[in-house]
C-alpha positions in Angstrom: -3.0 -115.9 30.9 -6.0 -114.9 33.0 -7.9 -112.4 31.5 -11.0 -110.6 32.4 -13.9 -108.3 30.1 -14.0 -105.1 32.7 -16.8 -103.0 31.4 -19.1 -100.1 32.7 -19.0 -96.3 31.6 -16.4 -94.2 30.6 -17.0 -91.9 33.0 -16.9 -93.9 35.4 -13.0 -96.1 34.5 -10.8 -95.7 36.9 -7.6 -93.4 36.4 -5.9 -96.0 35.7 -7.8 -97.8 33.4 -8.2 -95.0 32.0 -4.4 -94.2 31.2 -4.1 -97.0 30.4 -7.1 -97.3 27.1 -5.8 -93.8 26.3 -1.8 -94.7 25.2 -3.5 -97.9 23.2 -5.9 -95.1 21.3 -2.8 -92.8 20.8 -0.8 -95.9 20.0 -3.4 -96.1 16.8 -4.7 -92.7 16.5 -1.3 -90.2 17.6 -3.3 -86.8 18.2 -0.8 -85.5 20.4 -3.0 -84.4 23.0 -3.9 -85.1 26.6 -5.7 -87.0 28.0 -9.4 -85.0 28.2 -10.8 -88.1 31.1 -13.4 -88.6 28.5 -13.4 -89.7 24.5 -16.8 -89.5 23.9 -20.0 -87.0 24.2 -21.7 -88.1 27.4 -25.2 -87.4 25.3 -24.2 -91.2 23.8 -23.8 -93.2 27.8 -20.9 -94.2 25.8 -20.1 -97.4 28.0 -16.4 -98.9 28.2 -15.5 -102.4 27.4 -11.4 -103.7 28.7 -9.8 -106.6 27.9 -7.3 -106.5 30.9 -4.6 -109.7 31.7 -4.2 -110.8 35.2 -2.0 -108.1 35.7 -4.5 -104.6 35.0 -2.8 -104.4 32.0 -5.5 -103.2 29.1 -4.7 -105.4 25.8 -7.7 -103.8 23.7 -10.1 -101.9 25.0 -13.3 -100.5 23.0 -16.2 -98.2 24.0 -20.2 -98.5 23.0 -22.5 -95.7 22.3 -26.1 -95.3 22.0 -28.8 -93.5 20.9 -32.1 -94.0 19.4 -32.0 -93.0 15.1 -35.7 -92.9 12.8 -35.0 -95.3 10.2 -37.8 -95.8 6.9 -40.3 -94.3 9.7 -39.8 -96.1 12.6 -37.3 -95.0 15.9 -34.6 -97.7 17.6 -32.4 -98.3 19.8 -28.7 -98.3 18.4 -25.5 -99.0 20.0 -22.4 -99.1 18.4 -18.7 -99.5 18.8 -16.1 -97.3 19.0 -12.6 -96.6 19.2 -11.7 -100.3 18.7 -8.5 -100.9 19.6 -5.9 -103.6 20.5 -2.3 -102.6 22.6 0.3 -103.2 19.2 2.4 -105.6 21.3 -0.4 -107.7 21.3 -1.9 -108.0 17.7 -3.4 -110.8 16.5 -3.5 -112.5 19.5 -7.7 -112.5 19.5 -7.6 -110.0 21.4 -9.8 -107.5 19.7 -12.2 -110.6 18.0 -13.2 -112.0 21.9 -13.3 -108.1 23.2 -15.4 -107.5 19.8 -17.1 -110.8 19.9 -18.5 -109.7 23.5 -19.4 -105.9 22.5 -21.8 -107.7 20.2 -23.5 -109.8 23.1 -23.3 -107.1 25.2 -25.6 -104.8 22.4 -27.8 -107.1 22.6 -27.8 -107.6 26.3 -28.7 -104.1 26.8 -32.0 -104.1 25.0 -31.1 -102.1 22.1 -32.9 -102.9 19.1 -29.7 -103.1 16.7 -25.6 -102.5 16.7 -24.7 -100.2 13.6 -21.0 -99.1 12.8 -18.9 -98.4 10.0 -15.4 -99.6 10.1 -12.5 -99.6 7.8 -13.5 -102.0 4.3 -10.0 -103.5 5.0 -11.5 -104.7 9.2 -15.2 -106.0 6.9 -13.8 -110.0 7.8 -12.4 -109.7 11.4 -15.6 -107.8 12.6 -17.5 -110.7 10.2 -15.6 -113.4 12.3 -16.9 -112.0 15.7 -20.6 -112.0 14.4 -20.8 -108.5 13.0 -23.4 -108.2 9.7 -21.9 -106.4 6.6 -25.3 -104.1 5.3 -24.1 -103.9 1.6 -24.3 -100.5 0.1 -24.9 -99.6 3.2 -24.4 -95.5 4.5 -24.5 -94.1 8.1 -24.8 -90.2 7.9 -22.9 -88.9 11.2 -22.7 -85.1 12.7 -25.8 -83.4 12.5 -28.4 -82.9 10.0 -27.3 -79.5 9.9 -23.5 -80.7 9.5 -23.9 -84.7 7.8 -20.4 -86.5 8.4 -21.2 -89.5 5.4 -19.2 -92.4 5.7 -19.0 -92.8 2.1 -17.7 -89.3 1.8 -14.4 -88.3 -0.2 -11.2 -90.2 1.1 -13.5 -92.6 3.2 -13.1 -96.3 2.5 -15.7 -97.5 5.2 -18.4 -100.5 5.0 -21.3 -100.7 8.0 -21.9 -103.9 9.7 -24.7 -104.6 11.9 -26.7 -107.1 14.3 -30.1 -106.8 14.6 -30.7 -107.2 18.5 -35.2 -107.9 18.7 -37.1 -108.8 16.6 -38.9 -105.5 15.1 -35.1 -105.0 14.2 -34.9 -108.7 12.5 -38.6 -107.5 10.2 -37.2 -104.6 9.2 -33.6 -105.5 8.3 -33.8 -105.8 4.6 -34.9 -101.9 4.7 -31.0 -101.5 6.6 -29.4 -103.0 2.9 -27.5 -100.0 0.5 -29.7 -97.5 2.8 -28.4 -93.9 4.1 -29.3 -94.1 8.0 -29.6 -90.4 9.8 -27.4 -91.6 12.4 -26.5 -87.9 13.8 -24.5 -88.6 16.6 -23.6 -85.1 17.2 -20.6 -82.9 17.0 -18.1 -84.6 19.2 -18.8 -87.9 18.0 -19.9 -87.7 14.3 -19.4 -91.1 13.4 -19.4 -93.5 15.8 
């Protein structure tokens, strides 16, 4: 099966691809809503990455979001994975892993200092197999400073994953372990 990765701004996705991405997201996280055409706050520079087969079918999709964050008195450019999903009919075929590994490379190539996101604890091994690393004890604090949305809130079972891309981020790696990191992506993408 011939596969290709299609990537670009979320707002620029062709309508037929966007409709397929929305259908995959609805498989994973049913909302019952109609597709609004965008899932993310445009201020976070949402970039979509899709794994598409030779017939134009989207097999897996994710979005990369980005912003600057201040941690341990330093400012870093961060990008994070959001809405990672694989078509139910193709789970276990390696498509999600291939796309998540490509996203890791895309974060590096974007010039970001680091990739940073949360995932369900049960998915830790999946993300590690695609090149991401666990930040033990680390909590991402989403939402806003006035209305925080931490990843260790009751009912969540999340871990924080990272990829250190720049020399300065690698030098600061230990400050990210067992830390509370104020991500604050806003009210739309409360916790990417």
